[in-house]
C-alpha positions as CSV (number, residue, x, y, z in Angstrom):
1,M,-158.2,153.0,209.1
2,G,-158.1,148.9,209.3
3,Q,-158.3,146.4,212.6
4,I,-156.0,143.6,213.5
5,R,-157.4,141.4,216.4
6,R,-155.8,138.6,217.6
7,L,-158.0,135.0,218.4
8,T,-157.6,131.7,219.9
9,C,-158.1,128.8,218.1
10,C,-157.0,125.0,218.0
11,A,-153.7,124.0,216.8
12,R,-153.7,120.9,214.0
13,P,-152.5,118.0,216.5
14,D,-149.9,116.7,213.7
15,W,-148.6,120.5,212.9
16,Q,-145.1,119.4,214.0
17,R,-145.0,116.6,211.9
18,Q,-146.3,118.6,208.7
19,A,-143.6,121.4,209.4
20,D,-140.8,118.2,209.4
21,R,-142.4,117.3,205.7
22,L,-142.1,121.5,204.7
23,G,-138.4,121.0,205.5
24,Y,-139.2,123.9,208.4
25,H,-137.2,121.6,211.5
26,Y,-135.9,124.5,213.9
27,Y,-139.6,125.2,215.3
28,R,-138.7,124.5,219.1
29,N,-136.4,126.6,220.8
30,T,-133.4,125.4,222.6
31,D,-135.4,126.4,226.0
32,G,-138.1,124.2,224.9
33,S,-140.9,126.7,223.9
34,F,-142.1,126.9,220.2
35,A,-141.0,129.0,217.7
36,W,-144.1,128.7,215.8
37,R,-147.7,128.6,217.3
38,E,-151.1,128.3,216.1
39,D,-153.0,128.3,218.8
40,V,-154.0,131.7,218.2
41,R,-154.0,133.9,215.3
42,Y,-154.5,137.6,213.7
43,E,-157.2,138.4,211.6
44,F,-156.3,141.1,209.3
45,D,-159.8,142.8,207.3
46,A,-158.9,144.3,203.9
47,Q,-158.4,148.1,205.2
48,A,-155.5,146.9,207.7
49,V,-153.7,144.7,204.8
50,A,-153.7,147.9,202.2
51,R,-152.6,150.6,204.7
52,V,-149.3,148.3,205.6
53,R,-149.1,147.8,202.0
54,N,-149.1,151.6,201.5
55,V,-147.0,152.6,205.0
56,A,-144.3,149.7,204.0
57,E,-143.9,150.8,200.6
58,T,-143.7,154.2,201.4
59,L,-141.1,153.3,204.1
60,H,-138.8,151.5,201.7
61,R,-138.8,154.6,199.6
62,L,-137.9,156.8,202.2
63,C,-135.2,154.6,203.2
64,L,-133.3,154.6,199.7
65,E,-133.7,158.8,199.9
66,V,-131.5,158.5,203.1
67,V,-128.9,156.0,201.5
68,D,-128.8,158.5,198.9
69,E,-127.9,160.8,200.9
70,A,-125.6,159.0,202.8
71,V,-123.6,157.7,200.1
72,R,-123.3,161.5,198.3
73,R,-122.2,162.9,201.7
74,P,-118.7,162.9,201.9
75,E,-118.9,161.2,206.1
76,G,-122.5,159.9,205.2
77,L,-121.4,156.6,206.0
78,D,-119.5,157.2,209.3
79,A,-122.6,157.1,211.6
80,F,-123.6,153.6,210.4
81,H,-120.3,152.8,211.4
82,I,-119.2,151.2,207.9
83,P,-115.4,150.7,208.0
84,A,-113.3,153.1,206.1
85,A,-112.3,150.9,203.6
86,M,-115.0,149.1,203.0
87,Q,-116.9,152.7,202.4
88,D,-116.0,153.1,198.3
89,V,-118.1,149.1,198.5
90,V,-121.2,150.6,199.6
91,R,-120.6,153.6,197.0
92,E,-119.9,151.9,194.4
93,S,-122.9,149.4,194.8
94,W,-125.3,152.3,195.1
95,R,-124.0,154.5,192.1
96,R,-124.2,151.2,189.9
97,G,-127.6,150.5,190.8
98,D,-127.6,147.2,192.4
99,P,-130.4,145.6,192.8
100,F,-132.6,144.6,195.8
101,L,-134.2,141.7,196.0
102,I,-136.0,141.0,199.3
103,G,-136.2,142.8,202.7
104,R,-138.8,142.9,205.7
105,F,-139.6,145.4,207.9
106,D,-141.3,145.4,211.4
107,L,-143.9,147.5,212.2
108,A,-145.8,148.6,215.4
109,W,-149.4,148.8,214.8
110,C,-150.4,151.7,217.0
111,G,-154.1,152.5,216.9
112,G,-154.4,151.4,213.4
113,Q,-151.0,153.2,212.4
114,P,-147.9,151.0,211.7
115,R,-144.8,152.3,212.9
116,L,-141.1,151.6,211.6
117,I,-139.4,149.1,214.6
118,E,-136.6,148.1,212.0
119,Y,-135.9,146.9,208.9
120,N,-134.8,143.2,208.1
121,A,-132.9,144.2,204.6
122,D,-129.8,142.4,204.8
123,T,-130.4,139.0,205.5
124,P,-134.2,138.5,206.1
125,A,-135.2,135.2,208.3
126,T,-138.7,133.1,208.8
127,L,-139.1,132.3,204.9
128,P,-140.4,129.2,205.9
129,E,-142.5,130.4,208.2
130,S,-143.8,133.0,206.3
131,T,-144.5,130.9,203.4
132,R,-145.3,127.3,203.2
133,M,-145.9,127.0,206.9
134,Q,-148.5,130.0,206.4
135,E,-149.7,128.2,203.1
136,L,-150.5,124.8,204.7
137,W,-152.1,126.5,207.6
138,H,-154.4,128.5,205.3
139,Q,-155.4,125.5,203.0
140,Q,-156.6,123.4,206.5
141,C,-157.7,126.2,208.6
142,G,-158.4,129.4,206.8
143,G,-162.0,128.5,206.1
144,S,-163.4,131.1,203.7
145,H,-160.7,133.7,204.7
146,D,-157.9,134.9,202.0
147,H,-154.3,135.5,203.8
148,A,-151.1,137.0,203.0
149,P,-147.8,135.4,202.8
150,L,-144.7,135.8,201.8
151,D,-145.5,135.8,197.9
152,V,-143.4,133.1,196.5
153,R,-144.6,134.0,192.6
154,A,-143.3,137.7,193.6
155,L,-139.6,136.9,194.2
156,V,-139.3,134.1,191.8
157,E,-140.5,136.5,188.7
158,R,-138.4,139.2,190.5
159,L,-135.3,137.1,190.4
160,A,-136.1,135.9,186.5
161,A,-136.5,140.0,185.7
162,L,-133.2,140.3,187.0
163,R,-131.7,138.0,184.4
164,R,-133.8,138.9,181.6
165,A,-132.3,142.0,182.6
166,G,-128.5,141.1,182.2
167,R,-128.6,142.3,186.6
168,I,-127.5,138.6,187.4
169,G,-126.1,135.5,185.7
170,H,-128.0,132.1,184.9
171,T,-125.9,130.5,187.8
172,V,-126.8,131.9,191.2
173,H,-124.6,130.8,194.1
174,I,-126.6,130.2,197.6
175,V,-124.6,130.6,200.3
176,P,-125.6,130.2,203.9
177,Y,-124.5,131.5,207.6
178,P,-121.8,128.7,208.5
179,D,-123.5,126.0,210.7
180,N,-126.5,127.8,210.9
181,L,-129.5,125.5,210.6
182,E,-132.2,128.0,210.0
183,D,-130.1,129.6,206.8
184,T,-129.2,126.1,205.4
185,T,-133.2,125.7,205.3
186,H,-133.1,129.6,203.9
187,A,-130.7,128.1,201.2
188,V,-132.8,125.3,200.4
189,Y,-135.9,127.8,199.6
190,Y,-133.9,130.4,197.8
191,R,-132.1,127.7,195.7
192,E,-135.7,125.8,195.0
193,W,-137.4,129.6,193.9
194,A,-134.4,130.3,192.1
195,E,-134.7,127.3,189.7
196,Q,-138.4,128.1,189.3
197,A,-137.3,131.4,188.4
198,G,-135.0,129.5,185.3
199,L,-131.4,129.6,187.1
200,E,-129.3,127.8,188.0
201,A,-129.0,127.3,191.6
202,I,-125.4,126.2,193.3
203,H,-125.5,125.5,197.4
204,C,-122.1,126.7,198.3
205,E,-120.8,126.8,201.8
206,L,-119.0,129.8,202.9
207,R,-115.9,127.4,203.8
208,D,-115.7,126.5,200.1
209,L,-115.0,130.0,198.6
210,E,-111.8,130.5,197.2
211,V,-110.4,133.4,195.4
212,T,-108.6,133.8,192.4
213,Q,-105.1,135.7,191.8
214,D,-107.0,138.6,190.5
215,G,-109.5,138.7,193.4
216,Q,-112.3,136.9,191.6
217,L,-114.5,134.7,194.1
218,L,-114.2,130.9,192.9
219,H,-116.2,127.8,193.7
220,R,-115.0,124.3,193.0
221,G,-113.2,125.9,189.9
222,R,-116.5,128.2,189.0
223,I,-116.2,131.9,189.0
224,V,-119.0,133.0,191.1
225,R,-120.6,136.0,189.2
226,S,-124.0,136.1,191.4
227,M,-124.7,135.6,195.0
228,I,-127.5,135.3,197.7
229,R,-125.8,135.1,201.1
230,M,-127.0,134.8,204.2
231,Y,-123.4,136.0,206.1
232,P,-124.5,139.7,207.3
233,W,-122.4,142.7,205.9
234,E,-121.2,143.5,209.4
235,L,-119.3,140.3,209.5
236,M,-118.3,140.4,205.7
237,F,-117.2,144.2,206.0
238,R,-114.8,142.8,208.9
239,D,-113.2,139.6,207.6
240,S,-110.1,139.4,206.3
241,G,-111.6,138.4,202.6
242,A,-113.7,142.1,202.6
243,R,-110.2,143.5,200.4
244,H,-111.3,141.6,197.7
245,L,-115.0,142.8,197.5
246,R,-114.2,145.9,195.5
247,E,-112.8,143.9,192.3
248,C,-114.6,140.6,192.5
249,G,-117.3,141.4,190.1
250,C,-119.6,139.3,192.0
251,T,-123.9,140.8,192.2
252,F,-124.9,139.8,195.7
253,L,-128.3,139.8,196.4
254,N,-128.8,142.0,198.3
255,P,-126.0,144.4,197.6
256,P,-123.6,146.1,199.8
257,W,-125.9,149.3,200.1
258,T,-128.5,147.6,201.6
259,A,-126.1,147.0,205.1
260,L,-127.6,150.6,205.3
261,L,-130.8,149.6,205.7
262,S,-130.3,146.5,208.3
263,N,-128.5,149.1,210.5
264,K,-130.1,150.7,213.1
265,A,-128.3,153.6,212.4
266,L,-130.6,153.9,209.7
267,L,-133.8,155.6,212.5
268,P,-132.1,158.5,213.7
269,A,-131.2,159.2,210.0
270,L,-134.8,158.9,208.7
271,W,-136.0,161.1,212.0
272,R,-133.7,163.3,211.1
273,R,-134.6,163.6,207.3
274,Y,-138.7,163.2,207.8
275,P,-138.9,164.6,211.5
276,G,-142.8,163.8,212.8
277,H,-143.2,161.4,210.1
278,P,-146.5,159.5,211.3
279,N,-145.1,156.7,210.3
280,L,-141.5,156.7,212.5
281,L,-140.9,156.9,215.9
282,A,-138.7,159.2,217.6
283,A,-134.9,158.3,217.1
284,G,-131.7,159.7,217.9
285,Y,-128.1,158.5,219.6
286,A,-129.0,160.1,223.2
287,P,-132.2,159.8,225.4
288,E,-132.0,163.3,225.6
289,D,-132.7,163.6,221.6
290,L,-136.4,161.8,222.4
291,R,-137.8,164.8,223.8
292,R,-137.9,166.4,220.9
293,R,-140.9,163.7,219.8
294,R,-144.5,164.3,219.4
295,G,-145.4,165.6,223.2
296,G,-142.7,163.8,224.1
297,K,-141.3,164.5,228.2
298,A,-138.7,163.8,230.6
299,G,-139.4,160.2,232.1
300,A,-141.2,159.0,229.1
301,P,-140.3,155.3,228.0
302,Y,-138.0,154.7,225.2
303,V,-135.9,151.8,223.4
304,E,-131.6,151.1,223.7
305,K,-130.5,149.5,220.5
306,P,-126.8,148.6,219.2
307,I,-126.9,149.4,215.5
308,H,-126.2,145.8,214.4
309,A,-128.7,143.7,216.5
310,R,-130.4,140.8,215.4
311,G,-133.5,139.0,217.1
312,G,-134.0,141.6,219.7
313,E,-130.4,140.8,221.1
314,N,-129.1,143.3,224.0
315,V,-132.0,145.6,223.4
316,R,-133.2,147.3,226.5
317,I,-136.4,149.2,227.1
318,I,-136.2,152.3,230.0
319,A,-138.5,154.3,231.3
320,G,-138.7,156.3,234.4
321,G,-134.4,156.1,234.2
322,R,-134.5,152.3,235.4
323,T,-134.6,149.1,232.6
324,V,-137.7,148.0,232.8
325,C,-137.3,144.8,229.9
326,A,-133.9,143.9,228.9
327,E,-132.6,141.1,226.7
328,G,-129.2,139.8,226.4
329,G,-126.7,139.2,223.6
330,T,-122.9,139.7,221.8
331,Y,-124.1,142.9,220.4
332,G,-123.5,144.8,223.4
333,A,-120.4,146.6,222.0
334,Y,-121.8,148.1,219.3
335,P,-122.6,151.8,219.4
336,K,-126.1,152.5,220.3
337,I,-129.6,154.4,219.0
338,F,-132.7,155.2,221.1
339,Q,-135.7,154.9,219.9
340,E,-139.1,156.5,220.7
341,F,-141.1,153.3,222.9
342,A,-144.0,152.0,221.3
343,D,-146.7,149.7,222.9
344,H,-147.8,147.3,220.5
345,R,-149.9,145.4,222.1
346,I,-153.0,144.0,219.8
347,D,-155.2,142.2,222.1
348,G,-153.0,142.8,225.3
349,V,-150.0,140.5,223.4
350,T,-146.7,142.6,221.9
351,A,-147.4,141.8,218.1
352,S,-144.8,142.6,215.3
353,V,-146.4,142.9,212.0
354,G,-143.7,141.8,209.1
355,A,-144.8,143.6,205.7
356,W,-142.2,142.4,203.1
357,I,-140.9,143.8,200.0
358,V,-139.8,142.4,197.0
359,G,-137.8,144.8,194.8
360,E,-139.6,148.0,195.6
361,R,-143.4,146.2,196.3
362,F,-145.2,145.1,199.2
363,A,-145.2,140.7,199.0
364,G,-146.9,139.8,202.1
365,L,-147.4,139.8,205.8
366,T,-145.8,137.8,209.0
367,M,-146.7,138.0,212.2
368,R,-144.3,137.5,215.4
369,E,-145.9,138.2,219.6
370,S,-143.9,138.6,222.7
371,A,-145.4,137.7,226.4
372,D,-143.2,140.9,227.1
373,P,-142.4,144.2,225.0
374,I,-139.1,143.2,223.2
375,V,-139.5,140.9,220.3
376,R,-136.8,138.3,219.8
377,H,-135.4,135.4,217.7
378,T,-136.9,132.7,219.7
379,S,-140.3,134.8,219.6
380,P,-143.4,132.6,217.8
381,I,-144.5,133.3,214.2
382,V,-148.0,133.0,214.4
383,P,-150.3,132.6,211.4
384,H,-152.4,135.2,210.0
385,L,-156.1,135.8,208.4
386,V,-157.6,138.8,206.0
387,R,-161.0,138.7,206.7
388,K,-162.6,138.7,202.7
389,A,-164.4,142.4,201.7
390,P,-165.9,142.3,198.5
391,G,-163.4,143.0,196.0
392,R,-160.8,144.6,197.5
393,L,-158.7,141.5,198.3
394,A,-158.9,140.4,194.8
395,R,-158.2,143.6,193.6
396,W,-155.2,143.9,196.0
397,R,-153.8,140.2,195.2
398,G,-154.2,140.6,191.5
399,M,-152.0,144.2,192.1
400,L,-149.3,142.1,193.6
401,G,-148.5,140.0,190.4
402,K,-148.1,142.8,188.0
403,R,-145.5,144.9,189.9
404,F,-142.4,143.0,188.6
């Protein structure tokens, strides 16, 4: 079954200085709290890592089946509130087989069984924390234990493989969300990884993109053929420039069809297609839909989420008809879905197990925790260790490098 434990430990006295050297500067939230903390850590045994890996790869496959079903049905994209003018962009992207690059599942660890909270498969964040911060912490504090950071080698090899197959061009433009320090940092990291893959990587601000007369994207006189972007699809689809997406000839990473994976409407779609699946939480479009869950009953707690919410914004937890925990935000006008509440505390603290997917394979872990039941954008990332079991983890890590 596997085990995850939360343990206290000593933070490195100079970790903030070391974070700055790694280009990770947004470790303090605006309220003064820290977005990274290392006075605690999470410890996995090898069985827990193997369990998360298997579940994440299974969930990714199930998600792709939901996308395929939605694309094939004439009205299939309506539930995801894809604008009518953009639905063919999504369908054609899927039918072309536009390649998937990277995503992160957020999983609840429920008594040894991972269950899906949501899938961040459009513009996943936490790249510095999941790579260099975790790696440096492990180097200095991990002792004889192993760990499972986001596997940069897998990401680099994925980019190189896409280039060899002609799926992306030699030049990749990397476009962060405007005026956002976190995404600017992500762009720096992506640029280095793309260069390691042998690509020419160009940092490009969204405001510097132009459109040619025939609808192609242009940056400083060069046609943009391939792009890693951090501007979410739900915003891009509603932008005035969206009318050029169908004919622009640019390959986007992640592609338009991933707008369905990052959409909370994915959760009811999964539950409808795979009711009772052990790694899913019941989900629907009304609280009454959840009463048909495993042993569900009236008054049981549930979660309300806007379909486009990010970072826990506008999430409410409701029990017995009253709100017991809520987060404000800017997504309140979007349609809502409702999901079975999972008490996913580990040693008394709500913890989200982040499981990275690169291509179609598991590529590492990220742990985030919260003092209350809602995991937010400001909730801290916490380092992790994997307790060694002779031979097993070594075999697992060897498998990662062979799958791309």
